[in-house]
C-alpha positions as CSV (number, residue, x, y, z in Angstrom):
1,M,11.3,15.9,2.8
2,N,9.0,18.5,1.2
3,F,5.5,17.2,0.7
4,Q,3.8,20.5,0.1
5,V,0.7,20.3,-2.0
6,S,1.8,22.7,-4.7
7,A,5.1,21.1,-5.2
8,M,3.7,17.6,-5.4
9,A,0.9,18.7,-7.7
10,L,3.2,20.4,-10.1
11,A,5.5,17.5,-10.1
12,A,2.8,15.0,-10.8
13,L,1.3,17.2,-13.5
14,A,4.7,17.6,-15.1
15,I,5.1,13.8,-15.5
16,V,1.5,13.2,-16.6
17,S,1.7,15.9,-19.3
18,G,5.1,14.8,-20.5
19,A,6.6,18.2,-19.6
20,G,9.9,18.8,-21.3
21,P,13.1,20.6,-20.3
22,R,11.4,23.7,-18.8
23,A,9.9,21.4,-16.0
24,Q,13.5,20.6,-15.0
25,E,15.0,24.1,-15.0
26,P,15.0,24.5,-11.2
27,F,17.2,21.5,-10.9
28,Q,19.0,21.4,-14.2
29,D,22.5,21.3,-12.9
30,V,21.5,18.8,-10.2
31,I,20.0,16.5,-12.8
32,R,23.2,16.8,-15.0
33,N,25.2,15.6,-12.0
34,L,23.3,12.3,-12.0
35,R,25.6,11.4,-14.8
36,H,28.8,12.5,-13.0
37,P,31.7,10.0,-13.1
38,K,32.3,10.5,-9.3
39,P,29.8,8.4,-7.2
40,E,29.9,11.1,-4.5
41,S,28.6,13.7,-7.0
42,R,25.9,11.3,-8.1
43,L,24.9,10.6,-4.5
44,D,24.7,14.3,-3.7
45,A,22.5,15.0,-6.7
46,V,20.1,12.2,-5.8
47,T,20.0,13.4,-2.2
48,V,19.0,17.0,-3.3
49,L,16.3,15.7,-5.6
50,N,15.0,13.4,-2.8
51,N,15.0,16.1,-0.2
52,N,13.0,18.3,-2.5
53,A,10.6,15.5,-3.6
54,Y,11.3,16.6,-7.1
55,A,9.1,14.0,-8.9
56,P,9.9,15.2,-12.5
57,A,13.3,13.7,-12.0
58,A,12.0,10.2,-11.7
59,E,13.1,9.1,-15.2
60,A,16.5,10.8,-14.8
61,V,17.2,9.1,-11.5
62,A,16.0,5.7,-12.8
63,P,19.4,4.5,-14.2
64,L,21.0,5.0,-10.8
65,V,18.8,2.3,-9.4
66,A,21.3,-0.1,-11.0
67,D,24.4,2.0,-10.2
68,A,27.7,0.3,-9.5
69,D,27.9,2.1,-6.1
70,D,25.6,0.6,-3.4
71,R,25.2,4.0,-1.7
72,V,24.0,5.6,-4.9
73,Q,21.7,2.7,-5.6
74,A,20.1,2.8,-2.2
75,A,19.7,6.6,-2.4
76,A,18.1,6.3,-5.9
77,I,15.6,3.7,-4.8
78,D,14.7,5.9,-1.8
79,A,14.3,8.9,-4.0
80,E,12.0,7.1,-6.4
81,L,9.9,6.1,-3.4
82,T,9.7,9.8,-2.4
83,F,8.7,10.8,-5.9
84,F,5.7,8.4,-5.9
85,L,4.6,8.7,-2.3
86,T,1.9,11.2,-1.4
87,E,3.2,11.5,2.2
88,G,6.1,10.7,4.4
89,I,6.1,7.2,5.9
90,N,8.0,5.5,8.7
91,P,10.3,2.6,7.7
92,V,9.4,-0.9,9.0
93,R,11.7,-3.6,10.2
94,V,13.0,-5.7,7.3
95,M,12.2,-9.4,7.5
96,G,15.3,-11.6,7.7
97,I,18.0,-8.9,7.1
98,G,19.4,-8.1,10.5
99,N,18.2,-5.1,12.5
100,Q,17.3,-2.9,9.5
101,K,14.2,-1.0,8.5
102,S,12.8,-0.4,5.0
103,R,10.7,2.5,3.6
104,A,10.2,0.4,0.5
105,Q,8.4,-2.4,2.4
106,E,6.3,0.1,4.2
107,A,5.3,1.8,0.9
108,F,4.4,-1.6,-0.6
109,D,2.3,-2.5,2.4
110,G,0.7,1.0,2.3
111,G,-0.4,0.3,-1.3
112,P,-2.0,2.3,-4.0
113,L,-3.9,4.7,-1.8
114,I,-0.6,6.4,-0.8
115,R,0.8,6.3,-4.4
116,G,0.9,9.5,-6.4
117,S,-0.9,9.9,-9.7
118,A,2.2,9.9,-12.0
119,P,2.7,6.9,-14.3
120,A,6.0,5.0,-13.7
121,P,8.6,5.5,-16.5
122,A,9.3,2.2,-18.2
123,V,13.0,2.6,-17.6
124,L,12.4,2.8,-13.9
125,V,10.4,-0.4,-13.8
126,D,13.2,-2.1,-15.9
127,K,15.9,-0.9,-13.5
128,L,14.1,-1.9,-10.4
129,I,13.7,-5.5,-11.8
130,V,17.5,-5.5,-12.6
131,A,18.2,-4.4,-9.0
132,I,16.3,-7.4,-7.6
133,R,19.3,-9.4,-8.8
134,D,21.8,-7.3,-6.9
135,E,24.4,-9.0,-4.7
136,N,23.6,-6.6,-1.8
137,P,20.6,-8.2,0.1
138,R,19.3,-4.8,1.2
139,I,19.3,-3.4,-2.3
140,R,17.4,-6.3,-3.8
141,F,14.9,-6.3,-0.9
142,D,14.1,-2.6,-1.3
143,A,14.1,-2.9,-5.1
144,V,11.4,-5.6,-5.2
145,H,9.2,-3.8,-2.8
146,A,9.7,-0.4,-4.5
147,L,8.7,-2.1,-7.8
148,G,5.5,-3.5,-6.2
149,F,4.6,0.0,-5.0
150,I,5.6,2.1,-8.0
151,A,4.8,-0.1,-11.0
152,E,1.2,-0.5,-12.1
153,A,-0.5,-3.3,-14.0
154,P,-0.1,-4.4,-16.7
155,L,3.6,-4.9,-17.0
156,S,5.0,-5.4,-20.5
157,A,5.7,-9.0,-21.5
158,P,9.5,-8.7,-21.1
159,Q,9.0,-7.0,-17.7
160,A,6.6,-9.7,-16.5
161,A,9.0,-12.5,-17.7
162,A,11.9,-10.9,-15.9
163,L,10.0,-10.5,-12.7
164,V,8.6,-14.1,-12.8
165,A,12.1,-15.4,-13.1
166,E,12.8,-14.1,-9.6
167,L,10.7,-16.9,-8.2
168,D,13.9,-18.9,-8.8
169,H,16.1,-16.5,-6.8
170,Y,18.4,-18.2,-4.3
171,D,17.2,-16.0,-1.5
172,P,13.8,-17.1,-0.1
173,I,13.1,-13.6,1.1
174,I,13.2,-12.4,-2.6
175,R,11.1,-15.4,-3.7
176,T,8.5,-14.5,-1.1
177,A,8.5,-10.8,-2.0
178,T,8.3,-11.6,-5.7
179,A,5.2,-13.7,-5.2
180,R,3.6,-10.8,-3.3
181,V,4.5,-8.4,-6.1
182,L,3.2,-10.7,-8.8
183,A,-0.1,-10.9,-6.9
184,R,-0.3,-7.1,-6.6
185,L,0.4,-6.5,-10.3
186,R,-1.7,-9.5,-11.3
187,V,0.9,-11.0,-13.6
188,T,-0.9,-13.9,-15.2
189,A,2.3,-15.1,-16.9
190,G,3.6,-16.1,-13.4
191,A,1.0,-18.8,-12.9
192,D,3.2,-21.8,-13.8
193,K,6.1,-20.7,-11.7
194,L,3.8,-19.9,-8.8
195,V,2.4,-23.4,-8.9
196,A,6.0,-24.7,-8.7
197,A,6.5,-22.4,-5.7
198,T,3.7,-24.0,-3.8
199,V,6.1,-26.8,-2.9
200,D,9.1,-24.5,-2.2
201,S,11.4,-25.4,0.6
202,N,10.4,-22.2,2.4
203,A,7.1,-22.0,4.2
204,L,6.6,-18.2,3.6
205,V,7.3,-18.7,-0.2
206,R,4.7,-21.5,-0.2
207,Q,2.1,-19.4,1.6
208,F,2.4,-16.3,-0.6
209,A,2.6,-18.3,-3.8
210,V,-0.7,-20.0,-3.1
211,L,-2.4,-16.6,-2.3
212,A,-0.9,-15.1,-5.5
213,L,-2.4,-17.9,-7.6
214,G,-5.8,-16.5,-6.9
215,R,-4.8,-12.9,-7.6
216,V,-3.1,-13.5,-11.0
217,G,-6.5,-14.9,-12.2
218,E,-5.3,-17.9,-14.1
219,P,-8.1,-20.6,-14.0
220,R,-5.7,-23.3,-15.2
221,V,-4.4,-23.6,-11.6
222,I,-7.8,-24.5,-10.1
223,P,-7.1,-28.3,-10.0
224,Q,-3.8,-27.8,-8.2
225,L,-5.4,-25.5,-5.7
226,R,-8.1,-28.1,-4.9
227,Q,-5.4,-30.7,-4.3
228,M,-3.8,-28.4,-1.7
229,L,-6.9,-28.6,0.4
230,T,-5.9,-32.1,1.5
231,R,-2.2,-32.2,0.6
232,N,0.3,-32.1,3.6
233,K,-2.7,-32.3,6.0
234,G,-4.2,-29.2,4.6
235,Q,-1.4,-26.9,5.9
236,L,-2.3,-24.3,3.2
237,R,-6.0,-24.9,3.3
238,S,-7.1,-21.4,4.1
239,E,-4.7,-19.9,1.5
240,A,-5.9,-22.3,-1.2
241,L,-9.6,-21.6,-0.4
242,L,-9.0,-17.8,-0.6
243,A,-7.3,-18.4,-4.0
244,L,-10.2,-20.5,-5.2
245,A,-12.6,-17.9,-4.0
246,E,-10.7,-15.3,-6.2
247,L,-11.0,-17.6,-9.2
248,S,-14.7,-18.5,-8.3
249,S,-15.4,-21.6,-10.3
250,S,-19.0,-22.7,-10.2
251,D,-17.7,-26.3,-9.5
252,D,-16.6,-25.0,-6.1
253,L,-20.0,-23.7,-5.0
254,G,-20.6,-26.5,-2.5
255,L,-17.1,-26.0,-1.1
256,F,-17.8,-22.4,-0.4
257,R,-21.2,-23.1,1.2
258,T,-19.5,-25.5,3.6
259,A,-16.6,-23.1,4.2
260,L,-19.0,-20.5,5.5
261,T,-20.0,-22.7,8.4
262,E,-16.5,-23.7,9.5
263,S,-14.7,-22.7,12.7
264,D,-11.6,-21.1,11.1
265,P,-12.4,-17.4,10.3
266,E,-10.1,-17.4,7.3
267,I,-12.0,-20.3,5.9
268,R,-15.3,-18.5,6.5
269,R,-14.0,-15.4,4.8
270,A,-13.0,-17.5,1.8
271,G,-16.5,-19.1,1.7
272,A,-18.2,-15.7,1.8
273,E,-16.0,-14.3,-1.0
274,G,-16.5,-17.3,-3.2
275,L,-20.3,-17.2,-2.7
276,G,-20.4,-13.5,-3.5
277,R,-18.3,-13.8,-6.7
278,L,-20.6,-16.7,-7.8
279,A,-23.6,-14.6,-6.9
280,D,-25.2,-17.5,-5.1
281,R,-28.6,-16.2,-4.2
282,E,-29.5,-19.4,-2.3
283,S,-26.8,-18.4,0.2
284,L,-28.2,-14.9,0.7
285,A,-29.7,-15.6,4.1
286,A,-26.5,-17.3,5.3
287,L,-24.4,-14.4,4.1
288,D,-26.7,-11.9,5.7
289,A,-26.4,-13.8,9.0
290,A,-22.6,-13.8,8.7
291,F,-22.6,-10.1,8.0
292,K,-24.7,-9.3,11.1
293,T,-23.5,-11.9,13.7
294,D,-20.1,-13.4,12.8
295,R,-17.7,-12.7,15.6
296,N,-14.8,-12.0,13.3
297,A,-14.6,-8.6,11.6
298,A,-12.9,-9.8,8.5
299,V,-15.6,-12.4,7.9
300,R,-18.3,-9.7,8.4
301,L,-16.5,-7.5,5.9
302,A,-16.3,-10.4,3.4
303,A,-20.0,-11.0,3.9
304,A,-20.7,-7.3,3.1
305,F,-18.6,-7.8,-0.1
306,A,-20.7,-10.8,-1.0
307,L,-24.0,-9.0,-0.3
308,Q,-22.8,-6.1,-2.5
309,R,-22.2,-8.6,-5.3
310,L,-25.7,-9.9,-4.8
311,D,-27.2,-6.4,-5.3
312,Q,-27.6,-5.8,-1.6
313,P,-26.0,-2.4,-1.2
314,Q,-23.1,-2.6,1.3
315,S,-20.5,-0.4,-0.4
316,H,-20.8,2.2,2.3
317,V,-19.9,-0.5,4.9
318,I,-16.9,-1.6,2.9
319,A,-15.7,2.0,2.3
320,A,-16.1,2.8,6.0
321,S,-13.7,0.0,6.8
322,I,-10.9,1.9,5.0
323,G,-10.6,3.7,8.3
324,D,-10.0,0.5,10.3
325,R,-6.3,-0.3,10.5
326,D,-7.0,-4.0,10.6
327,L,-9.4,-4.1,7.7
328,A,-8.2,-1.3,5.5
329,T,-6.3,-3.5,3.0
330,Q,-9.2,-6.0,2.7
331,A,-11.7,-3.2,2.2
332,R,-9.5,-1.4,-0.4
333,D,-9.1,-4.6,-2.4
334,Y,-12.9,-5.2,-2.4
335,L,-13.5,-1.6,-3.6
336,F,-11.0,-2.0,-6.4
337,E,-12.6,-5.3,-7.5
338,L,-16.2,-4.0,-7.3
339,G,-15.3,-0.9,-9.2
340,V,-17.3,2.2,-10.1
341,S,-20.5,0.8,-8.7
342,T,-19.2,1.5,-5.2
343,M,-18.8,5.2,-5.7
344,P,-22.1,6.1,-3.8
345,G,-20.8,4.1,-0.8
346,V,-17.4,5.7,-1.0
347,E,-18.9,9.1,-1.1
348,A,-21.2,8.3,1.8
349,A,-18.3,7.1,3.9
350,F,-16.3,10.1,3.0
351,K,-19.0,12.5,4.2
352,V,-19.0,11.1,7.7
353,A,-15.2,10.3,8.0
354,V,-13.3,12.5,10.5
355,D,-10.0,10.7,10.5
356,S,-7.4,12.4,8.2
357,R,-6.0,9.1,6.9
358,A,-9.4,7.7,6.1
359,R,-10.5,10.9,4.3
360,A,-7.4,10.9,2.2
361,D,-7.7,7.2,1.3
362,L,-11.3,7.6,0.3
363,L,-10.5,10.6,-2.0
364,Q,-7.7,8.5,-3.6
365,M,-10.2,5.7,-4.1
366,M,-12.5,8.1,-5.9
367,G,-9.6,8.9,-8.3
368,Y,-9.1,5.2,-9.1
369,L,-12.8,4.5,-9.5
370,R,-13.2,7.3,-12.1
371,A,-16.9,7.6,-11.7
372,P,-18.6,10.1,-13.9
373,G,-18.9,13.5,-12.1
374,A,-16.4,12.5,-9.4
375,D,-14.1,15.4,-10.3
376,A,-16.7,17.8,-9.1
377,I,-16.8,16.0,-5.7
378,V,-13.0,15.8,-5.4
379,E,-11.9,19.2,-6.6
380,P,-13.0,21.4,-3.6
381,F,-10.8,19.2,-1.3
382,T,-7.7,20.2,-3.2
383,R,-7.9,23.3,-1.0
384,D,-8.7,21.5,2.2
385,Q,-6.9,22.8,5.3
386,D,-5.7,19.3,6.1
387,E,-2.5,18.9,3.9
388,R,-2.9,15.1,3.7
389,V,-6.4,15.5,2.4
390,S,-5.5,18.2,-0.1
391,R,-2.6,16.1,-1.5
392,A,-4.8,13.1,-1.9
393,A,-7.5,15.2,-3.6
394,T,-4.9,16.7,-6.0
395,H,-3.7,13.3,-7.0
396,A,-7.2,11.9,-7.3
397,L,-8.2,14.8,-9.5
398,I,-5.2,14.2,-11.8
399,R,-6.3,10.6,-12.2
400,L,-9.8,11.7,-13.0
401,R,-8.7,14.2,-15.6
402,R,-5.8,12.3,-17.1
């Protein structure tokens, strides 16, 4: 697939600016064939657009995500992923569906820092939700993960309701994936169904439902999360504590202080996050000690996050962790949460980063943070010799100037 900077930039700009028919002229006949009565012709058209990474066709391809032909559906979902990815990715093994691999799951796990700058057409989000109900297990698996990668918060009320309904899907794999997507998109409307899912018959569904309760940000579920700390011998204790740390009720301050001293690193991480979000200055010394001496890297990073929340600058440490494969997702989420105040740290980490992946991710983060004057920092890197870096800079600049 073609991921040349100029093609991707023009494609993204075409969607952002709402470009009309002229933007589609190079592939006019191909796009017409997306409506051809023969499935082979529709499949060929989607394949051409996918191979050329022709992102302005995202809206035109969207109806085929719910096509009657499984081959066309699969090709349409794959093409939509290509339109929104900033680079090629390798598919990962699909959980629970035989010996198959999925680009959609890999894109979802890669997250926003490998997503292009174009907004998702509403019809595409709608069709991906429809495809989650498909009879073909592979189609629905790819659809829910593609939705989690392509869609951006907030969903419309009807879209949110339709997605939440998939927590009742008969397939536990889809229930699990739906909980993850609800968390990514912070769908508050899913809180009640997620509470019900914490007693699901499937252990993975229970685990991700509890974690999602913190992400969707609905304080009504705090009592249920507290009950989980002792229910079923505390089997979901670390997940419940992480969710409580996200919701950060002052009534849980003592709980977080105790958690920071426990043996389980996930519990200590939750304690650090909760204390940071509550800006507990009495715990400053304990957090500083955890940052400097804890034997677990995720706990040290959580302590850095907490110290940043307590006005002890650590955004450069958090941003530098973007380059650590094991910590990248945790660091990314902290930077998104902390927001524009982390821009100096992101810029500092970028200046010393040498890894191509880390440099690209940090540029993308600058685009999301939208700090004043960031476009002047990002713009020169649209001409960087490293194609991954120049692509990331191009998409970051589009976000900054949108």
